[in-house]
N, C-alpha and C positions, 0 to 999 in steps of 0.2 A: 255789515258792521254790528248789527244787533245780535246776530248769531255768535259772533266772536266774543262779544261782551257776556253773553249768556254762558258760553263755554268757560270763560275765565271765572265767572261767578260760581259755577258749580264746582270747579276745581278748588276754589278757595273754601267753599262750604265743606267739601269733602275733607280738607285738611283740618278745619276748625272743629268739626264734629268728630272727635277722636274717641272711638269706642273701645280702645285697647284697655283702658282702666275705667270701670264703671263708677268707682268712688262710693261714697256713703250718702244717705239722704241728707240734704241741706235744708233744715227745717228751723222753725222758731225755737229759741232756747228752751221754752217750756214743753216742747214735744219730746217725749222719751222714746228713743228708737235705738237701733243698732246697725252695724254694717250690713250691706246686702249679702245674703247667704241663701244658696239654693235649698238648704234644709228647712227654710221657713215657708215654703210653698205647702198648701194644703189642698187636697182634692175636694171638690164640693160633692158631698154624698147625695144619693137619691133622696128626694123629699119624703119624709115619714108621715106627713099629714098635709091637709089642704085647708089650713086656717085662712082667714081673710087677710088681704093686703089692700090698704088704702093708699092712693097716690094723690098728692096735692101739688098744683103748680099754678103760677099766675102770669099774667101778661099786662103790659101797659104801653101806651103810646102818647106822646105829647101832641096835643091838637092846637095849642095856642101858646106862643112864647114871646116874652120880652125880657130884658135884663132884670126887671123887678117883679115878674110873675110868670108862672108856668101852669097851664091847665092840661090835665092828663085824663084819659079814659083808662080805667083799670078793671081787670077781671081776674077772679080767682075761681078755680074749678077743682073738683075732686071726683074720683071714681073708686069703686071697690071691686076687687077680683078675688076669686078663689081658684088658685092655680091659673089656668088660662081662661076660666069662665067668668064672665062679668056678672056681678051680683046686682040685684035690684036695690037701689039706695033706700035709706030709711026716711026720717023726717026732714033732713037738711035739704035745702035747695042745692041742686048740682053745681050751680055757679052763682057767684055774687058779682055785681057790677056797680061801679060808682065813678063819679067825677071827683077829681081832687084839684083844689086850687092852692098852689104854693105861692106865697107873696113875701116880699122883703119888708122888714120892720126894724126901725132903729129904737133901741132901748138902752138907756144908760151909756150912750155914746158908742154902742156896738151894734153891728148889723146882724140880724137874725133872719132865718127863714121859717115861716109858720105855714101850716097846712090846714085847710078846712075840707071836709068830706061831704059829698052830696050823693047818697045812694040812689040808684035808678029806681029802686022799689023801697018803700018804707020798711018792709020786713027785713031788708038786708042790714039794717042798723045794728042788730044784735051780733053780727059776725064781723064787725069792723073795729079797727083800733081806736083808742081814745085820741081825740085831736090834741089834747094837751101833751101827748108823748111825741107829737110830730113837730117839735120846735127845736131848731138846730142853729148853732152859731155858724156864721159864714167862715169862721176861722177853724172849724172842726177839721182836724187833719185827716180823719177817716173819710171825709168827703172832698178833700182837696187833691189837686194834681200839681206836683211841683210846689212852687212857692206862691201860687195863686190862691185866692180865696175860693171857697167851695162854689161850684157851679149850681145855680138854682135848679136846673133840670135834674141834676144828680140828687139833690136834696128831695126834689119832688117824687123821685122814683121810690123813695122809702115808704111812701104810703102803701104802695102795692106790696112791698116786702113785709111790712108789719101786718098787712091784711092776710098774707099767706100764713104767717105764724098764728094769728087769731083764729082763722078758719080751720087750720090744722088742729088746733086745740079742740074745737067743737067736733070735728070728725073723730078724734080720739075718744072724746067723751060720749058721743051719741051713736057712733057707728061701729065701734070696735069692742072686742071682748078679750079676755085673758088669752095670751098667746098670739094674738093677731099682730100684724105689722103695719106701721105707719111710715110711709116713705115721702119725704119732701124733696123737691128739686134743689140741689145745691148742698153746700156744707151745713153743719150744725153750728158754725161759728156765728157770734153775734157781736160784731165790732162797733156798732153804732150806739150812740146815746139812747137809752130807754129800750133798746132792742132785746136785751137779755131778759127782761121781765116777761116778755111774750114767750120766749123759748122755755123759760122756767115753768110757766103754766103748763106747757105740754109735758115737760119732764115730770112734774108732780102728778099729772093725770096718768101718764104712762106707768109710773111706779104704782099708783093706786090700783090701776086696772090690769097691771102686768102686761102692758102692750109694749112691743119693741119699737122704739122711736129711732128712725134712721134717716139718712140723707144720701143721695147719689148725685154726683156732679157730672155734668156733660163734659166739662173741660177740667184740666189740671195743669197748673203753671209751676208746679214744684220742680226743683232741680236736685242734682247730686253735687258732691264736692268737686267733681271734675267738669262741671258745666253742662252735663247732659240733662235732658229732660228726665225726670224721675220715672214717668210712665214708660218712656223708651228704654231706660236702663233695666227696669224690672222685666219688661218684655224680652229684652235680649238675654237676660239672666235665665229666663224660663226656656227660651229657644236653645241656648247653649247647653243646657242641662237636661234636655229632652222632656221638659214638663209639658204635658199635653192635656187635652180634655178641658173641663171647667175647673177653675182653681181660685183660691184666694191667698193673699200674702198679707199677714198682719204687719202693719208698717210702724205704727206709733200709737202712743196713748197721750191724751191731753187732759189735764185737770186744772183749768184756770177759770177765772171769773166769767170769761166770755165764751168758754168752749170746754165742754166735758164730753169726751168721746174716745172711741177706739177707731183708728183710721186703718182701712184696708185698701189694697189694690186688688181688683178682682176681674177675672175673665168668666163671665156668667154662662157662656155656651162654647162647646168645643169648636164651632165654626166662626166664632166671633172675630171680627176684624179689629175691634177696639176693646181696650180694657179701661176700667174706670176706677175712680176714687169713690170709696163707699165708707160711710161712717155710721157708728151705732152708739147711741147715748148710753153711758154707764155712770153710776154714782162713784164707783171706784174702778176706773178703767184698768183693764188688764189684757195683755196680748193673748192670754190663754182663756179668754172668756168662753165658756162652754156653749153659749147661745149662737156663736158664729155659724156652726155647721147647720143648725136648724134654719136660721134666718136666711142665709145665703142659698141653701138648697131650695127653699120655697121660692125665693126671688128668681133663681135660675129657671124654674119651671115657667114663670111668667115672661122670661127673656128668650123664648124660643120661637117668636114670630118670624116668619120668613122675610119680612120687610127689613128687619135689622136684628139679626141674631146676636144675642149678648147684651141687648139693651131692653129693659123691662117694657113690655107692651103698654102697661098701665101708665108709664111716663110718656110714651109716644102719644097715647090717647089724651093725656092731660095737657100736653104741650099743644096739641092740635086744637083743643076746645078752649084753652085759656088764651091762646095767641090772638092778638088784635091786629087784623090785617089793615093794610093801607086804605082800602076802599071803605072799611068800617070807620076808620079814623076820619076820613074825609067827610063822611055823612055827619058825624058828630061836629066836625069843624064848621061845616055849613050851617048846622043847627045853631051853634053858638054865635057865629057871626051874624046870623039872621036876628037872633035875640038882642045882640048888642045894638044892631041898627034899629030894631023896633023900639028899644028904650032910649034912642037918641044919644047913645054913648060912643058912636063910632069915632068921632073926632078926638075924643079924650083918650081912647085906647090905642088908636092907630099910631099916634106919635111915639108911643113906647114900642109897639110891635115892630115898626120900621127901623128901630135901632139894631135889629138882628136878622131881618129877613132878606137882605140883599143877596146872599148866597143862593137862597131858594129861587129868587127872581131870575138870577143869571142862569140857573139850571133850567128854568122854563123857557128862557130865550133860546138856548142852544139845543134843547130837546134831550 
């Protein structure tokens, strides 16, 4: 019976994913783009120089949670490459780590989430966001799902996001020179309250030092006007028109208060199995920005590692060293619970923790 259900599902999926008409990019109204056209593909040329490329990524895990507070362990990491060769870093620590405590607070009859930061080393303070910027309304639509109020865990994750921006600013200021490239994980959009001020610091510094400020997204949820995934549609457009090798497709320009960038879809290696959304900051975004050839050619050199051709090795490395694994989180969880017990606060906190931990307890029972 299950095989028959699977057969019917695939038949239905085949009908609903109709690739006969690719459609046009279905984007925000403030994105300036045009219909999909094979003439918009550009071959990525060989790199003309080997300037530095810095990659920044972060990771976080929740180690203690209740409806009214969330404790997380956060890490932000960077590296520097010249082509495929790793560079010795300068004065910055390779990674910064900190605890964050996000808690609920009522003010003026409204529920807010506020966050305090506790660096694991005192010297990390200089590279962390201002706590006053980590105060969010529970009614903030950018943090909500459906009609529910914002989830405290989602609000808590912004401490890591803001720390990525702040650390990236210091990387641009202290590690990079004119013509070098800064790559952050994800888009350059800043949809959350107070987030734009951190990206703007990087923008100002990149303009001052003539550094290329960019972002590469692991995933892309954009669609076309016929319901196809935008990534899939552009890949089919390339295949149908014999576009081979490494290439990029200038997709759109954005010039809004929370997002100033040129958006590309790119295949960074001839043997790449995946193509990615790539963005480059520009004060006056244009699809004909002459920097695209240089930036993407140098990035493609770094994206030739056999482990994942087409994805920059610098981001693979940054993800590996920024990621917080479950066994690490468990050590910190035990440390925190031990401290709660030592201070005689177990009874006070456990009544709140047990409002949300039944699912985890059931998972432990069934294995």
